[in-house]
C-alpha positions in Angstrom: 107.4 146.4 111.1 105.6 144.4 108.6 103.8 141.3 109.7 102.9 138.3 107.7 99.6 137.4 107.2 98.4 133.8 106.2 95.3 134.2 103.6 93.4 130.4 103.7 91.6 129.0 101.2 89.2 127.0 103.2 87.2 123.5 101.8 85.1 122.6 104.4 83.7 118.7 103.9 81.1 117.0 106.4 82.5 119.7 109.0 85.9 119.2 108.3 88.0 121.7 107.6 91.3 121.5 104.8 93.4 124.8 104.2 95.8 125.6 101.2 97.7 128.2 102.9 98.2 131.3 100.6 101.1 134.4 101.5 99.8 138.0 101.7 101.3 140.7 104.0 100.7 143.8 105.4 101.7 146.7 107.6 99.4 145.8 110.6 101.0 145.8 114.2 98.1 143.2 115.8 94.8 141.3 114.5 93.2 144.3 115.0 94.9 146.6 113.3 93.7 148.6 110.1 94.8 147.0 107.0 96.9 149.9 104.7 95.0 148.1 101.4 91.1 147.6 101.0 90.3 143.8 99.6 89.7 143.0 95.9 85.8 142.2 97.0 83.5 141.3 100.4 80.7 139.9 101.1 78.2 140.1 104.1 78.0 138.4 107.5 75.0 137.2 107.8 72.5 136.0 110.4 70.8 132.7 109.1 70.5 128.9 109.9 73.2 126.3 108.5 72.4 123.4 107.7 75.3 120.1 106.7 73.1 118.6 103.9 74.5 115.5 101.6 72.7 113.9 98.6 73.5 110.2 98.1 71.5 108.4 95.7 69.1 105.5 97.2 66.6 103.1 95.7 62.8 103.2 96.4 61.0 100.1 96.7 59.7 98.2 100.0 62.6 98.1 102.5 64.8 95.3 103.4 65.1 91.6 102.3 64.2 88.7 103.8 64.8 85.1 103.3 62.4 82.5 103.9 63.5 78.5 104.2 62.0 75.9 104.1 62.3 73.9 107.5 61.5 70.9 105.9 62.7 68.2 103.4 60.2 67.5 100.4 58.1 69.2 97.4 57.8 72.5 97.1 53.9 72.1 95.7 52.3 75.8 96.0 54.0 79.1 95.4 52.7 82.6 95.8 53.3 84.7 92.8 55.6 88.1 92.9 54.4 91.0 94.0 52.1 89.0 96.0 50.8 90.7 99.4 50.4 88.1 102.1 49.0 88.6 105.8 48.7 86.7 109.6 47.1 83.1 109.2 47.8 83.2 105.1 50.0 80.6 103.2 53.4 81.6 102.4 54.1 78.2 100.9 53.5 74.8 100.6 55.8 71.7 101.1 54.5 68.1 100.4 50.8 70.2 100.2 51.1 71.3 103.7 51.2 75.1 104.4 53.5 76.9 106.0 51.2 80.0 107.3 52.5 83.6 108.7 52.0 84.4 112.1 53.0 87.9 113.3 55.7 88.9 115.7 59.7 89.4 116.4 61.0 85.9 117.6 61.4 83.4 114.6 60.1 80.3 115.1 63.0 78.4 116.2 61.7 75.1 118.6 59.3 72.4 118.5 56.2 73.9 120.8 54.4 70.9 123.0 52.5 71.0 125.9 54.8 72.2 128.9 56.9 74.6 126.4 57.3 78.2 128.2 58.5 81.1 127.0 58.3 84.3 124.6 57.8 82.3 121.6 54.6 80.9 123.7 53.1 84.0 124.2 53.6 84.7 120.6 52.1 81.7 119.2 48.9 82.2 121.7 48.7 86.1 120.4 48.5 85.1 116.9 45.9 82.5 117.7 43.9 84.7 119.5 43.8 87.4 117.0 43.2 84.7 114.5 39.9 84.1 116.3 40.9 81.1 118.9 40.3 81.4 121.9 39.3 78.8 125.4 43.1 79.7 126.8 45.3 82.4 128.4 47.4 84.1 127.0 50.6 83.9 128.8 54.1 82.3 128.0 52.9 78.8 129.3 51.7 76.2 126.5 48.8 74.6 128.5 47.1 71.6 127.1 44.2 74.8 126.6 46.6 75.9 123.9 47.1 72.5 122.6 43.1 72.0 122.0 43.2 75.9 120.1 46.6 74.1 118.1 44.6 71.5 116.7 41.2 73.2 115.9 44.1 76.1 113.5 45.8 72.9 112.3 42.0 71.5 111.5 41.5 75.1 109.9 44.5 74.9 107.7 44.7 70.8 106.7 47.8 70.0 109.3 47.8 67.2 110.7 45.5 67.6 114.2 48.3 66.9 117.1 48.5 69.6 119.1 51.9 70.6 118.6 53.5 72.9 116.0 56.8 72.1 114.3 59.6 73.5 112.9 58.3 74.5 109.3 53.9 74.9 110.1 55.1 78.6 110.9 56.9 81.6 109.8 57.0 84.5 111.7 57.1 87.9 110.0 57.3 91.5 111.6 53.9 92.4 109.6 52.2 92.2 106.2 54.4 90.9 103.5 55.0 91.9 99.8 56.7 88.8 98.0 59.8 89.9 96.3 61.2 87.1 94.3 61.1 83.1 94.2 63.8 80.9 94.8 62.5 77.7 94.3 59.7 76.2 91.4 56.5 74.4 91.9 57.6 70.8 91.9 61.2 71.3 92.9 62.5 69.4 95.9 63.7 71.6 98.7 65.3 70.8 102.0 66.3 72.4 105.5 68.0 75.7 105.1 67.4 76.0 101.4 65.9 79.4 100.3 62.7 79.0 98.8 61.6 83.0 98.4 62.7 86.4 99.6 59.7 88.6 101.0 59.8 92.8 101.9 57.2 94.5 103.9 54.4 96.3 102.6 54.9 100.0 103.8 57.1 101.5 100.5 60.8 102.8 101.8 64.2 103.9 100.0 67.2 102.1 100.8 70.8 104.1 100.8 74.0 102.7 101.0 76.4 105.0 102.6 80.2 104.9 103.3 82.0 104.6 106.5 83.2 108.0 106.3 79.0 108.9 106.1 78.0 107.6 109.1 77.4 110.4 111.1 74.2 110.8 108.4 72.6 107.9 109.6 70.9 108.9 112.4 67.6 106.9 113.3 64.3 109.2 113.1 66.4 112.0 111.6 64.7 113.6 108.7 65.6 113.6 105.1 63.7 114.8 101.3 63.6 112.3 98.7 63.6 113.6 95.1 61.7 111.4 92.9 62.4 110.5 89.2 59.4 113.6 88.1 61.4 116.3 90.5 59.0 115.9 93.1 60.1 115.7 96.7 58.9 113.7 99.6 59.6 113.7 103.4 61.3 110.8 105.0 62.9 109.7 108.1 65.4 107.1 109.0 64.1 104.5 110.5 67.1 101.8 110.5 70.5 101.6 110.3 72.5 98.1 109.7 76.0 97.8 109.3 77.0 95.7 106.5 80.5 94.6 105.5 80.9 94.0 101.5 83.7 91.6 100.6 87.0 93.0 98.5 86.6 93.0 95.4 90.2 91.4 94.6 92.6 89.4 96.7 95.1 92.9 97.0 91.8 94.6 98.6 90.1 94.9 101.8 86.5 94.3 102.7 84.8 97.6 103.3 82.3 99.0 105.9 78.6 100.0 104.5 76.0 101.3 106.6 72.5 100.3 104.5 69.5 103.0 105.5 66.0 102.3 105.4 64.3 105.7 104.7 60.2 105.7 105.7 58.1 107.8 103.4 55.2 110.1 104.4 53.5 110.2 101.4 53.1 106.8 100.3 51.2 107.2 97.0 54.9 107.2 95.3 55.8 104.8 92.9 58.1 102.2 92.9 60.6 101.1 92.3 62.9 103.5 91.1 66.0 105.7 91.6 65.6 108.3 93.5 68.1 111.2 95.3 68.4 111.7 99.2 68.6 114.6 101.1 70.3 114.0 104.3 70.5 116.9 107.6 73.3 115.8 109.4 73.2 119.0 111.1 72.0 122.3 112.0 72.8 125.7 113.5 69.6 128.4 113.7 70.2 132.0 114.2 73.6 132.2 114.0 76.4 134.4 112.4 78.0 133.2 109.1 80.7 134.5 106.2 81.9 132.8 102.9 84.7 130.4 103.8 87.0 132.4 101.7 86.2 135.6 104.0 88.4 133.2 106.8 92.3 134.5 107.3 94.8 132.8 109.2 96.1 134.8 111.5 100.0 134.5 112.3 99.4 134.7 116.1 97.2 131.7 116.0 93.4 130.9 115.5 91.3 132.4 112.7 90.1 136.2 111.8 88.3 138.4 109.3 88.9 141.3 107.5 86.2 143.8 108.5 85.8 146.8 105.7 84.6 149.7 107.2 84.7 153.8 106.6 86.8 153.2 103.9 89.4 150.8 105.7 89.4 147.1 106.8 91.0 145.8 110.4 91.3 141.9 111.2 89.1 140.8 113.9 89.7 136.9 115.4 86.8 135.2 115.1 86.3 131.4 116.6 84.3 129.6 113.9 81.0 126.9 113.9 79.9 124.7 111.8 81.0 124.7 108.1 78.3 123.8 105.1 77.3 124.7 101.4 80.5 127.2 101.4 79.8 129.2 104.7 81.1 129.5 108.5 80.0 129.6 111.4 81.8 132.6 113.2 81.3 134.9 116.4 83.9 137.1 117.5 84.2 140.7 119.6 82.0 143.4 117.0 80.6 140.8 114.4 77.1 141.6 113.7 75.0 141.1 110.6 75.1 143.3 108.0 79.0 143.7 108.5 81.4 143.7 105.1 84.3 141.3 104.9 86.9 141.1 102.7 86.8 138.2 100.2 89.6 136.7 97.3 88.9 138.0 94.5 
């Protein structure tokens, strides 16, 4: 009795299996019966580490760009230079010749702080005052008269009115030292609350990658990547941040697109910047598994997949279970499947 055997031409992308079915016949009664003819080619079953990798374009720079906007009306009287680095206590820009100073933290300055104010922003302010060398107050979440005295000292040093009150616009909170990315205002130009003055980044070199929604599996915080620089040298990297972006539709008949912006921290800060680079992501890894070329898989009539094992001048079809697909190979396991076995593959 002849049984139809379906040979599978397989493509694996991101772990998703696509099968193109081709017909073939043999005289086997069951999946493990000997085939009357030998396959045209064979390949070995290998034991290896299988990795699902994908390489995408990235931009080497300084990571996410942040906008600094004016909080008060007036005239821009001083701006830093593009590329200049600034740290805690230094002036970010001046409006009406009054400085807006940098302080570190996670909570943006969003309100006026004075005696009797309480909250995490007060704690953040006092931590910065202490780091800048001011004393005489308790570092906590309460703005006391002692805090006001320290603020007056700070205001005197910064050339501000000594009110003991921190007004909106006197402080910009950043995560750490910054690098000026671009200037949106000009010295002498008018400004108003909400108007962009400049943009800045961190001072640590990083790679920015924009991924399509279909590649979300690659965007895992702390995952390791490999970055290839323009001179073909490589540097190790780690995903430090992943955020979602909505890209507006290019035209009315198209929908907005969801993208994932990935920031990659580099282990070697000596890499030149800016530059276009290649970033190799590893989405999954399977260690010490048995693999065959994807083309070696056949779809069995009774369901499932198998491979045609060739030995001693004959062949037989052996059912297997498949695992991860990557780099043209597939993880398999099944009865009698061992490293070194020969399996049939198409021409």
